[in-house]
Steps between C-alpha positions, in 0.01 A plus 500: 500500500445647154539871427123530469444326834758731656318812375160373616645409840672839529184700416294290738743520793635853448175676412229264624366486146321207343510408133170576326377311194251741338498321164424142394862418429828459689568877510509650847549841656614648830334827606565768759266446793406865538410601142469158331732606216711220359877502535589152370339297224616153400397348169630225272599639159721411207834667562500604135257775611788647698716514189688174560554256215327211671144366515510339844233595752624644828334658801576869467476739792383854429604734781405859562815712471595860568528670157818676618691168514317299235739585213806414709355169618392383154834606350734364767332182624481181292153354479318824586285654227254786463166376631337246273131576449526785751586872498869504400566814710392342829553124468784255436481134400 
């Protein structure tokens, strides 16, 4: 099982959520059932957009994050960045 498959399986089984495909591309989102706000967005991007010196395309997960821990997470965890294409105070990639 890939990391992406694991995340999709976890969201589906833990929260009863289903991936939504609101755009005509491979991007998808998981939303809270009660208020329909998104908490996870997956999109393929060039990792160079995250500041890496590479042009490969990877599926990047954007996750909603508590602003109180965002700085610690992006500083202390490899592979976690301020949210690409999202509000950098509330999202990580």
